[in-house]
Backbone as CSV, one residue per row, in Angstrom:
resi,resn,N_x,N_y,N_z,CA_x,CA_y,CA_z,C_x,C_y,C_z
1,MET,-18.995,53.355,21.641,-17.814,53.996,21.147,-16.722,52.957,20.852
2,GLN,-16.054,53.173,19.805,-14.984,52.270,19.426,-13.655,52.811,19.924
3,SER,-12.781,51.880,20.258,-11.476,52.258,20.770,-10.568,52.647,19.609
4,THR,-9.746,53.625,19.810,-8.828,54.071,18.769,-7.462,53.404,18.884
5,ARG,-7.314,52.597,19.897,-6.039,51.920,20.078,-5.963,50.703,19.152
6,THR,-4.777,50.389,18.706,-4.544,49.192,17.891,-3.469,48.349,18.580
7,LYS,-3.505,47.091,18.281,-2.508,46.191,18.873,-1.158,46.441,18.224
8,ALA,-0.118,46.168,19.019,1.239,46.391,18.529,1.578,45.415,17.403
9,SER,0.984,44.206,17.465,1.309,43.214,16.445,0.680,43.554,15.098
10,SER,-0.373,44.332,15.098,-1.009,44.668,13.836,-0.410,45.908,13.186
11,ALA,0.449,46.616,13.895,1.073,47.813,13.350,2.154,47.399,12.351
12,PRO,2.353,48.154,11.291,3.376,47.808,10.313,4.774,47.945,10.908
13,VAL,5.650,47.030,10.532,7.019,47.048,11.047,7.845,47.919,10.113
14,THR,8.385,48.965,10.658,9.171,49.869,9.832,10.660,49.715,10.099
15,MET,11.029,49.129,11.234,12.432,48.979,11.573,12.900,47.589,11.139
16,LEU,14.111,47.520,10.673,14.702,46.247,10.311,15.269,45.588,11.557
17,ARG,15.139,44.277,11.613,15.681,43.564,12.759,17.175,43.379,12.584
18,ARG,17.874,43.467,13.702,19.310,43.256,13.675,19.583,41.766,13.712
19,PRO,20.585,41.298,13.004,20.890,39.870,13.036,21.427,39.462,14.404
20,VAL,21.149,38.244,14.779,21.638,37.732,16.047,23.076,37.270,15.840
21,LEU,23.959,37.815,16.609,25.372,37.478,16.495,25.772,36.636,17.692
22,SER,26.640,35.663,17.434,27.126,34.848,18.543,28.635,34.922,18.565
23,VAL,29.179,34.731,19.726,30.618,34.795,19.891,31.167,33.395,19.643
24,VAL,32.130,33.305,18.763,32.749,32.030,18.452,34.014,31.912,19.276
25,GLY,34.121,30.800,20.006,35.292,30.591,20.856,36.507,30.227,20.036
26,GLU,37.620,30.231,20.685,38.867,29.897,20.022,38.868,28.402,19.715
27,THR,39.219,28.045,18.507,39.206,26.639,18.122,40.581,26.039,18.321
28,THR,40.571,24.811,18.775,41.818,24.071,18.948,41.814,22.918,17.959
29,PRO,42.971,22.353,17.641,42.987,21.226,16.705,42.171,20.039,17.213
30,ALA,42.158,19.794,18.510,41.394,18.670,19.062,39.895,18.915,18.898
31,ALA,39.476,20.152,19.119,38.057,20.477,18.970,37.639,20.362,17.514
32,GLY,38.516,20.759,16.610,38.210,20.648,15.182,38.098,19.198,14.751
33,ALA,38.959,18.334,15.281,38.909,16.909,14.940,37.650,16.265,15.491
34,ALA,37.279,16.642,16.717,36.061,16.079,17.313,34.836,16.511,16.515
35,ARG,34.807,17.764,16.081,33.682,18.253,15.300,33.620,17.541,13.947
36,ALA,34.778,17.285,13.351,34.824,16.597,12.058,34.341,15.158,12.192
37,MET,34.661,14.510,13.334,34.204,13.134,13.540,32.694,13.080,13.697
38,ARG,32.130,14.080,14.402,30.680,14.102,14.569,29.972,14.374,13.250
39,ALA,30.589,15.178,12.400,29.957,15.571,11.150,30.172,14.538,10.044
40,ALA,31.049,13.566,10.263,31.322,12.576,9.216,30.094,11.712,8.984
41,PRO,29.744,11.473,7.743,28.557,10.642,7.474,28.825,9.189,7.860
42,LYS,27.774,8.529,8.305,27.886,7.121,8.676,27.967,6.279,7.407
43,PRO,28.734,5.212,7.450,28.829,4.366,6.251,27.483,3.712,5.959
44,LYS,27.180,3.580,4.686,25.915,2.974,4.301,25.988,1.483,4.554
45,ARG,24.916,0.971,5.123,24.870,-0.464,5.381,24.458,-1.176,4.115
46,ARG,25.159,-2.213,3.837,24.875,-2.985,2.641,23.724,-3.936,2.928
47,LYS,22.726,-3.918,2.090,21.585,-4.802,2.276,21.988,-6.230,1.954
48,ALA,21.425,-7.144,2.733,21.702,-8.558,2.487,21.027,-8.973,1.184
49,PRO,21.668,-9.812,0.408,21.037,-10.238,-0.845,19.792,-11.066,-0.565
50,LYS,18.802,-10.890,-1.399,17.565,-11.638,-1.231,17.788,-13.071,-1.690
51,LEU,17.342,-13.986,-0.865,17.494,-15.384,-1.200,16.307,-15.832,-2.042
52,LEU,16.588,-16.579,-3.061,15.542,-17.091,-3.922,14.913,-18.301,-3.256
53,GLN,13.606,-18.281,-3.120,12.890,-19.393,-2.506,11.902,-19.958,-3.504
54,ILE,11.732,-21.264,-3.445,10.848,-21.935,-4.376,9.761,-22.652,-3.590
55,THR,8.524,-22.526,-4.060,7.391,-23.217,-3.447,7.071,-24.449,-4.262
56,ARG,6.924,-25.556,-3.564,6.551,-26.804,-4.235,5.384,-27.428,-3.507
57,SER,4.520,-28.055,-4.272,3.384,-28.770,-3.702,3.791,-30.224,-3.494
58,ILE,3.616,-30.710,-2.263,4.032,-32.058,-1.894,2.807,-32.830,-1.421
59,GLU,2.631,-34.029,-1.944,1.536,-34.903,-1.513,2.083,-35.939,-0.547
60,VAL,1.359,-36.163,0.546,1.771,-37.145,1.553,0.797,-38.324,1.496
61,PHE,1.368,-39.550,1.469,0.585,-40.777,1.409,0.921,-41.646,2.604
62,ASP,-0.053,-42.467,3.031,0.225,-43.403,4.111,0.825,-44.688,3.545
63,ALA,1.023,-45.688,4.405,1.680,-46.929,3.993,0.862,-47.694,2.955
64,ASP,-0.472,-47.549,2.972,-1.343,-48.242,2.021,-1.464,-47.499,0.694
65,GLY,-0.912,-46.313,0.601,-0.970,-45.542,-0.637,-2.138,-44.574,-0.709
66,HIS,-2.841,-44.367,0.429,-3.956,-43.416,0.465,-3.420,-41.991,0.655
67,HIS,-3.978,-41.098,-0.129,-3.562,-39.687,-0.062,-4.055,-39.089,1.254
68,LEU,-3.133,-38.543,2.049,-3.505,-37.927,3.321,-3.725,-36.417,3.178
69,ARG,-2.749,-35.729,2.653,-2.854,-34.272,2.534,-1.781,-33.764,1.585
70,SER,-2.016,-32.585,1.025,-1.023,-31.902,0.199,-0.513,-30.694,0.968
71,TYR,0.759,-30.456,0.878,1.388,-29.320,1.554,2.115,-28.479,0.521
72,CYS,2.141,-27.179,0.756,2.971,-26.263,-0.030,4.177,-25.937,0.834
73,VAL,5.344,-26.319,0.384,6.574,-26.150,1.149,7.445,-25.126,0.430
74,VAL,7.952,-24.168,1.194,8.823,-23.132,0.649,10.209,-23.318,1.253
75,LEU,11.172,-23.621,0.426,12.565,-23.770,0.846,13.455,-23.001,-0.119
76,GLY,14.738,-22.989,0.157,15.692,-22.288,-0.696,15.806,-22.924,-2.067
77,ALA,16.328,-22.169,-3.005,16.415,-22.620,-4.391,17.401,-23.763,-4.567
78,ASN,18.351,-23.901,-3.657,19.349,-24.948,-3.818,18.963,-26.261,-3.134
79,CYS,17.726,-26.391,-2.650,17.267,-27.620,-1.993,16.810,-28.630,-3.037
80,VAL,17.032,-29.897,-2.738,16.620,-30.963,-3.645,15.224,-31.442,-3.261
81,GLU,14.598,-32.228,-4.144,13.228,-32.686,-3.918,13.088,-33.485,-2.632
82,ALA,14.104,-34.255,-2.276,14.034,-35.079,-1.066,13.863,-34.222,0.187
83,GLU,14.461,-33.029,0.205,14.313,-32.146,1.361,12.887,-31.616,1.469
84,TYR,12.271,-31.308,0.347,10.876,-30.871,0.358,9.981,-31.997,0.884
85,GLU,10.213,-33.210,0.391,9.394,-34.356,0.798,9.574,-34.658,2.277
86,GLU,10.804,-34.571,2.770,11.058,-34.823,4.185,10.354,-33.784,5.051
87,TYR,10.380,-32.541,4.636,9.716,-31.485,5.388,8.203,-31.707,5.410
88,ALA,7.626,-32.153,4.296,6.188,-32.423,4.252,5.828,-33.570,5.192
89,LEU,6.680,-34.598,5.285,6.426,-35.698,6.213,6.496,-35.225,7.663
90,ILE,7.408,-34.330,7.957,7.495,-33.766,9.309,6.243,-32.968,9.630
91,MET,5.744,-32.196,8.663,4.519,-31.414,8.873,3.320,-32.334,9.096
92,ALA,3.253,-33.434,8.367,2.150,-34.382,8.538,2.200,-35.019,9.919
93,GLU,3.379,-35.301,10.397,3.525,-35.871,11.733,3.111,-34.868,12.801
94,ARG,3.480,-33.609,12.628,3.091,-32.579,13.592,1.592,-32.300,13.569
95,ASP,0.974,-32.430,12.404,-0.474,-32.211,12.304,-1.270,-33.351,12.920
96,GLY,-0.608,-34.457,13.231,-1.303,-35.588,13.836,-1.897,-36.542,12.819
97,LEU,-1.599,-36.388,11.556,-2.116,-37.289,10.529,-1.412,-38.639,10.579
98,VAL,-0.185,-38.620,11.022,0.629,-39.822,11.033,1.217,-39.981,12.427
99,ALA,1.126,-41.175,12.994,1.756,-41.435,14.284,3.264,-41.527,14.083
100,ALA,4.010,-41.306,15.149,5.470,-41.310,15.051,5.989,-42.665,14.585
101,GLU,5.304,-43.761,14.991,5.744,-45.093,14.583,5.470,-45.331,13.099
102,GLU,4.394,-44.755,12.587,4.012,-44.959,11.190,4.730,-44.006,10.231
103,ALA,5.417,-43.019,10.768,6.061,-42.008,9.910,7.096,-42.640,8.989
104,ALA,7.732,-43.714,9.446,8.742,-44.357,8.613,8.100,-45.077,7.437
105,LEU,6.822,-45.460,7.579,6.147,-46.179,6.495,5.492,-45.254,5.480
106,CYS,5.277,-43.991,5.852,4.629,-43.028,4.958,5.648,-42.519,3.939
107,TRP,5.137,-41.985,2.868,6.009,-41.430,1.842,5.367,-40.193,1.248
108,ALA,6.187,-39.387,0.591,5.727,-38.118,-0.006,6.238,-38.037,-1.428
109,ARG,5.528,-37.235,-2.229,5.904,-37.095,-3.633,5.799,-35.630,-4.020
110,CYS,6.806,-35.169,-4.712,6.833,-33.799,-5.234,6.015,-33.746,-6.518
111,GLU,5.073,-32.803,-6.588,4.310,-32.628,-7.830,5.158,-31.823,-8.806
112,ALA,5.102,-32.208,-10.042,5.898,-31.507,-11.059,5.234,-30.258,-11.516
């Protein structure tokens, strides 16, 4: 036998729902100012300008003129070739290709 009962949720809704009402308290000027401060939009942060960077290929040579290694150095656009070459010599020294005493005898060249 089947049950003749139906669930309450499946029955059609014939009554309209009443809106939910809330009581609004008395507003004071201080409360209005505080609410306005909370609702004020935050100022947009200005993005920092992107710095232009240039990549240069630098060749490092030892005192005898033998090619040791080439480095790709990325520095700012306003850097001169000597700064790129100096950075490549520092990298060669850190890599162990050149001893600290020999670093003064080594030289680097910017490829065009």
